[in-house]
N, C-alpha and C positions, 0 to 999 in steps of 0.2 A: 385188122385193127388189133393192136395189143395194148392193153391197159396196164400200165405200170404204177398207177396211183396206189398209195398205201394210206388208208384212213388214219387221220390224226396227225399226219406229217405236214410240215410247212416248208417253205423255200429253203431254209438252212439244211434240213435233212434231205430234201429232194435234190438239192444241188449236189450233195455228196454221192448221189446215185446216178448222175447224168452219164458218166462214162460206162458203167456196167449195165444200166437199164435202158439207156437211150441210144448212145452212139454205137454200142455193140449190135443193135438191131438194124442199123442203117435205115431209119425211117425216112419217108419223104415229107411227113407232116408231124409236128409235135404240138399238142395242145396241153398247155401247162396252166393249171388253175392254182391261184395263190390268193391268200388273204383271209379266207374263212377261219382256218385254224390259228392264224396269226392273231385274230381278234379273240376267238373263243378261248385260246390258251394264254392270252396276254403276252405275246412275243414282243420283244424290243423292235420297234419299226426300223431302226438303223440296221439291225441284223438281217431282217427280212429284205430290206433294200439291197444290202451288200450281196446277199446270196442270189437275189433275182438278177441284179446287174451282172454278176459273175457267170451265172448260168446262161443268161442271154448272150454274153460274149462267147462262151464255149459253143453254143448252138449256132451263132452267126458264122462261125468258121466252117460249118458243115453244109453240104448241099441239100438243104431241106427248108421247108417253110415252118414258121412258128406262129402260133396264135396263143396269146395269154388270155385266160378267163379270170375275171376278178371275183370277188367274194360273193357267196350266196347270202342274201339278207334274210337269214332264218331268225327265229325268235331268240336263239342263243346269241346272235350278233346284235340285235336291236332291242333286246328285252330289258337291258339295264342301261342306265345313263353312262356308266363307265365303259361298257362294251361299245355302245353307240359312239362315244367320244373317240375311242380307239379306232373304230371303223372309219370315222371321219378323218383320221390321220392316214390310215393304211390305204384306203381306196384312192385318194388323190395321189399318193406316193406311187402306187402301181401305175396309174395313168401317166404320171410324169416319167417314170423309168421306161415304160414301153414306148412313149413318144420319143424320148431321147435316143432310144435304141432302134427306132423305126420298125417296131414290131406291132402287129395288129393286136388290138385289145377288144375282147368281146365281153359283153356283160353276161354274167351268170344269171340264173333265174332269180327274179326279184319277187 
């Protein structure tokens, strides 16, 4: 197992590293966690969606399995009304994208 996660990054930054950090390693399984930093850092949901869709399209062309893990519901995510409202936009969006791309979605720790 090789962990290429970088703390604090979200789908737009992670997408930019798929070629160098994922495909270059020729993995058989990719676990991609998205959503936590999108809420914590107030990302634009449309940008997260676009990066997630593009990344899943790149990964779909490779001979590997993909599992997406959604957000961790930490105090930083549910502790304020604004963060919780954004989480309530981001989490269904992740489920919608993974469903449309036929990618497994696993719930992160709650």
